[in-house]
C-alpha positions in Angstrom: 38.0 299.3 -50.4 38.1 295.1 -51.6 39.0 294.5 -47.3 35.9 296.3 -46.0 34.1 294.9 -48.0 34.3 290.6 -47.9 34.4 291.6 -44.3 30.6 293.1 -44.4 30.0 290.1 -46.9 31.0 287.9 -44.1 29.8 289.9 -41.0 26.9 290.0 -43.3 26.7 285.8 -43.9 27.4 285.3 -40.1 24.0 287.3 -39.1 21.8 286.3 -42.2 23.1 282.4 -40.6 22.0 283.9 -36.6 19.1 284.7 -37.6 17.8 281.7 -39.6 18.7 279.2 -36.3 16.7 282.0 -34.0 13.6 282.2 -36.5 14.3 278.1 -37.4 14.6 277.7 -33.6 10.7 279.6 -33.3 9.2 277.9 -35.9 9.8 274.8 -33.6 9.0 276.4 -30.7 6.2 273.7 -30.1 8.4 270.7 -30.0 10.8 272.4 -27.6 7.7 273.0 -25.5 7.3 269.6 -25.9 10.2 267.8 -25.3 10.2 270.5 -21.7 6.6 269.1 -20.9 7.7 265.4 -21.0 10.4 266.4 -19.4 8.8 268.4 -17.1 6.1 264.9 -16.9 9.4 262.6 -15.9 10.8 264.2 -13.1 7.3 265.6 -11.4 6.6 261.0 -11.9 10.9 261.0 -9.9 10.5 263.1 -7.8 7.0 261.4 -5.9 8.7 258.2 -6.7 11.7 259.8 -4.7 11.1 258.0 -1.0 12.5 259.9 1.7 15.5 259.3 3.6 17.1 261.3 6.7 20.7 261.1 7.9 22.2 260.6 10.7 25.5 261.9 12.1 27.9 261.1 14.5 31.4 263.2 15.4 34.4 262.4 16.4 38.2 263.0 17.4 41.1 261.3 16.6 43.5 261.9 19.9 46.6 260.8 19.0 48.8 260.4 21.9 52.0 262.4 22.0 55.4 260.8 23.5 55.5 264.1 25.7 52.5 262.8 27.5 53.1 259.5 27.4 56.9 259.7 28.9 54.8 261.9 31.4 52.6 259.9 32.3 54.2 257.1 32.9 57.8 257.4 33.1 58.5 258.1 36.1 55.9 255.0 36.6 58.5 252.9 34.6 61.2 254.2 36.7 59.5 252.8 39.8 59.7 249.5 38.6 62.0 248.9 37.2 61.8 249.3 33.3 62.8 250.8 30.4 60.4 252.1 28.1 63.8 252.3 25.3 61.9 253.0 21.9 58.1 252.2 23.6 58.4 256.2 24.2 60.0 257.0 21.0 57.4 255.8 18.4 54.3 258.4 17.3 53.6 256.8 14.4 50.5 258.0 13.8 48.0 257.5 11.0 46.7 260.8 9.4 43.3 261.2 9.5 43.2 261.9 5.8 43.6 258.1 5.0 40.1 257.2 6.3 38.4 258.3 3.9 40.4 255.8 1.8 40.5 253.0 4.4 36.4 253.8 4.8 36.3 253.6 0.9 37.7 250.2 1.0 36.1 246.3 -0.2 37.2 244.8 3.2 35.5 247.8 4.7 32.8 247.8 3.2 31.7 243.9 3.1 32.3 243.7 6.5 30.0 246.5 7.1 27.4 244.9 4.7 28.2 242.3 7.1 27.0 244.2 10.5 23.6 243.6 12.1 21.5 246.0 12.5 17.7 245.8 14.4 15.1 246.0 11.8 11.5 246.8 14.2 9.5 245.0 11.1 11.4 241.9 11.7 11.5 242.2 15.7 14.4 241.1 14.9 18.5 241.2 14.7 19.7 241.2 10.4 22.5 242.3 8.8 22.4 244.9 6.1 22.0 242.9 3.0 19.9 240.7 4.9 17.7 244.0 5.1 17.9 244.7 2.2 16.8 241.5 0.3 13.7 240.9 2.6 12.6 243.7 4.0 12.7 246.6 1.1 11.2 245.7 -2.1 12.1 247.5 -5.3 10.2 250.8 -5.7 8.4 251.2 -10.2 11.3 253.5 -11.1 14.1 251.3 -9.4 12.5 248.1 -11.4 12.8 250.4 -14.8 16.5 251.3 -14.0 17.8 247.9 -13.9 16.6 246.4 -15.8 17.2 249.5 -18.7 20.3 251.1 -17.9 21.6 248.7 -15.0 21.4 245.9 -17.4 24.8 246.1 -18.2 25.4 245.6 -14.5 23.4 242.3 -14.5 25.1 240.7 -17.2 28.2 241.7 -15.7 27.5 239.9 -12.5 25.6 236.7 -14.3 29.0 236.6 -15.9 30.9 237.3 -12.7 28.9 234.6 -10.8 29.3 231.7 -13.2 33.8 232.4 -13.1 33.7 232.6 -9.7 31.3 229.2 -10.4 34.3 227.7 -12.6 36.9 228.1 -10.1 35.2 227.1 -6.9 34.5 223.9 -9.9 37.9 223.8 -10.9 39.6 224.2 -7.0 37.5 221.3 -5.7 38.6 219.1 -8.7 42.2 220.0 -7.6 42.7 218.8 -4.0 46.8 220.9 -4.3 45.5 223.6 -5.7 45.7 227.0 -3.6 42.3 228.4 -3.9 41.5 231.4 -5.8 40.1 232.6 -2.8 42.4 232.8 -0.6 44.4 235.4 -2.4 41.8 237.6 -4.1 38.5 238.0 -2.8 35.7 237.3 -4.9 32.5 239.5 -4.1 29.1 237.5 -5.8 26.1 240.2 -7.2 24.1 241.1 -3.7 27.6 241.9 -2.4 29.3 244.2 -5.0 25.6 246.4 -5.0 25.2 246.4 -1.0 28.8 247.4 -1.2 27.9 250.0 -3.7 24.7 251.5 -1.9 26.7 252.0 1.5 29.4 254.0 -0.6 25.9 256.1 -1.5 24.7 256.3 1.8 27.8 257.0 3.4 29.5 260.0 3.9 33.3 260.5 5.6 34.3 264.2 5.9 37.3 265.5 7.7 37.5 269.8 8.8 41.5 269.9 8.9 41.4 273.1 10.8 39.1 272.2 13.6 40.8 268.0 13.6 37.2 266.4 13.7 35.7 263.4 11.6 32.4 263.0 10.8 30.5 260.2 9.5 27.1 260.3 8.3 24.5 257.6 7.1 21.1 258.0 5.0 18.4 255.5 4.8 15.1 255.9 4.9 14.3 254.5 8.3 15.6 257.2 10.9 15.8 254.6 13.3 18.0 252.2 10.7 20.2 255.2 9.6 21.5 255.7 13.4 22.3 252.5 14.0 24.5 252.2 10.9 26.5 255.5 11.7 27.8 253.7 15.2 28.2 249.8 12.8 30.2 252.3 10.9 32.1 254.7 13.2 32.7 251.9 15.4 34.2 249.4 12.5 36.0 252.0 11.2 37.6 253.0 14.8 38.4 249.4 15.3 40.1 249.1 12.3 42.2 252.4 12.7 43.1 250.2 16.4 44.1 246.7 14.8 46.2 248.5 11.8 48.2 250.9 14.7 49.3 248.6 17.4 49.1 245.5 16.1 52.8 244.8 15.8 53.0 245.1 19.0 49.5 243.3 20.2 51.9 241.0 17.8 54.8 241.1 20.1 53.3 240.9 23.5 51.6 237.1 22.0 55.1 236.3 21.0 56.6 237.1 24.9 53.5 236.7 27.0 53.7 233.0 25.2 57.4 232.8 26.6 56.8 233.8 29.7 54.4 231.2 30.1 56.8 228.0 29.1 59.2 229.7 30.8 56.9 230.2 34.1 55.8 226.4 33.6 60.1 225.5 33.4 61.0 227.2 36.8 58.2 226.0 38.2 59.0 222.5 37.6 63.3 223.3 38.5 62.0 224.9 42.1 59.4 221.4 42.8 62.7 219.7 42.2 64.6 221.9 44.1 62.7 221.5 47.1 62.1 218.4 46.8 66.0 218.1 47.0 65.9 219.5 50.3 63.0 217.6 51.9 65.3 214.3 50.9 68.8 215.6 52.2 67.7 217.6 55.1 71.0 217.4 56.5 74.2 216.8 53.5 76.7 215.5 54.2 78.6 214.6 51.5 80.0 215.7 48.5 77.5 214.7 45.8 74.7 215.8 47.3 76.4 219.7 47.6 77.3 219.7 44.3 74.2 218.7 43.2 72.4 221.0 45.0 75.0 223.8 43.9 73.1 222.2 40.1 69.4 222.7 41.2 70.4 226.3 42.7 72.1 227.8 39.8 69.7 225.7 37.3 66.8 227.8 39.6 68.6 230.9 39.4 69.1 230.9 35.6 65.6 230.6 35.1 64.7 232.9 37.3 66.6 235.8 36.2 65.2 234.3 32.8 61.5 234.4 33.5 62.1 238.3 35.3 63.8 239.6 32.0 60.4 238.2 30.2 58.0 239.6 32.7 60.2 242.4 32.4 59.9 243.1 28.9 56.0 242.1 29.4 54.8 245.0 31.3 56.9 247.3 28.6 55.1 245.2 25.6 52.1 246.0 27.8 51.9 250.1 28.1 53.6 249.8 24.2 49.8 248.4 23.3 48.8 250.6 25.4 49.9 253.9 23.8 49.8 252.5 21.2 46.3 252.2 20.8 44.5 255.6 19.1 41.7 257.4 21.7 38.6 258.5 20.3 37.1 261.5 21.7 33.3 261.6 20.9 32.1 265.5 20.4 28.4 264.7 19.0 27.2 261.1 19.9 24.6 259.2 16.9 20.6 260.2 17.4 17.6 259.4 15.4 17.2 262.0 13.4 13.6 263.6 13.1 14.2 265.7 9.7 13.9 264.2 6.5 17.2 264.8 4.7 15.8 265.0 1.1 14.6 264.3 -1.2 14.5 268.2 -2.6 11.3 267.2 -5.3 11.2 270.4 -5.8 15.3 271.3 -7.1 14.0 267.5 -9.1 11.4 269.0 -10.9 13.2 272.2 -12.2 16.4 270.2 -13.3 14.8 267.7 -14.7 12.9 270.7 -16.9 16.3 272.5 -17.6 17.4 268.9 -18.8 14.7 267.9 -21.4 14.4 272.6 -22.4 18.9 271.7 -22.8 18.3 268.9 -25.4 15.7 270.5 -27.3 17.8 273.3 -27.7 20.7 271.2 -28.6 18.5 268.9 -30.6 17.6 272.1 -33.2 21.4 273.9 -32.8 22.3 270.7 -34.5 19.4 269.9 -37.8 19.8 273.9 -37.4 23.5 274.1 -38.8 23.3 270.7 -40.4 20.4 271.6 -43.0 23.0 274.7 -43.5 25.5 272.5 -44.0 24.2 270.2 -46.4 22.3 273.4 -48.3 26.2 275.2 -48.4 27.4 271.8 -50.0 24.9 271.0 -52.6 24.9 274.8 -54.0 29.3 274.3 -54.3 
């Protein structure tokens, strides 16, 4: 009986506490309504102050060339030409598409995209993305308030970064023998960092693993500029992938080409010497002249053999570059969007109402439990 009495008493106390909390909330309903109304007004201001934006998209398929298709297409041609493709056929190391988002979010890619040019009708000229936001876009009132309230720590951080960058450049100018810091790491100023962060929010890259296609979207206030930035992003991404994929093959091609050009020049010099010697010695009657002719012909044959071998390697290197170059099939070309993608002002308004109501309930619950805790603490 004692246990049951204690349990009933504890349940009665907890019920009383809940009733007290609910009663306290009801008494403070005016405060809750006022706070919710304030957030509702704030939601209206934010919804009306947020500019419209349009979203352009482009869809492509990163088609990988398989070694079988390459072998069937070029194997017979290579055999006829006397070429041995060797490892050029067997290597099929492709960059997986799931690495595309990582590449598109890298600072190098974003910095290049910031400096790509777009035609701005209002300026009647082509400007870089960074120049466009510097000269053509005026910050809104809400944006200015946000920059000097929530964004104040960022401004201080950018100021310190610019100061350190200026000091490092001055130190590098003083010591001519020291290695420049910018040769080892990249330092971005505040404007560049802001633009790269803005692009990372405006651009989205989605990979459909089942269908195997890649979608790149870009949103801006101007639909024409959004379409241009999508096209710039797609072109830049594809060029980066091509550069990574066939970089080694291109270096090998350039090396073989340089060696082949050098050997061609040497072969032409030897060929000219041989022809000149034959012109001067139409009728050879001495053994010394015959020996010199034999040496020139041997030298020419060796040079021709080396040049032929390099020419063979050059053709193989060209086929290797062609094989390693990824092929992208566009299934949805970029077009200028007609309908706006946002903002959803009704959802913004509702979200602010819920935030205000939740914050008000949280404050009232906290105050009620605090009062009860202090009351029990003082009574004990």
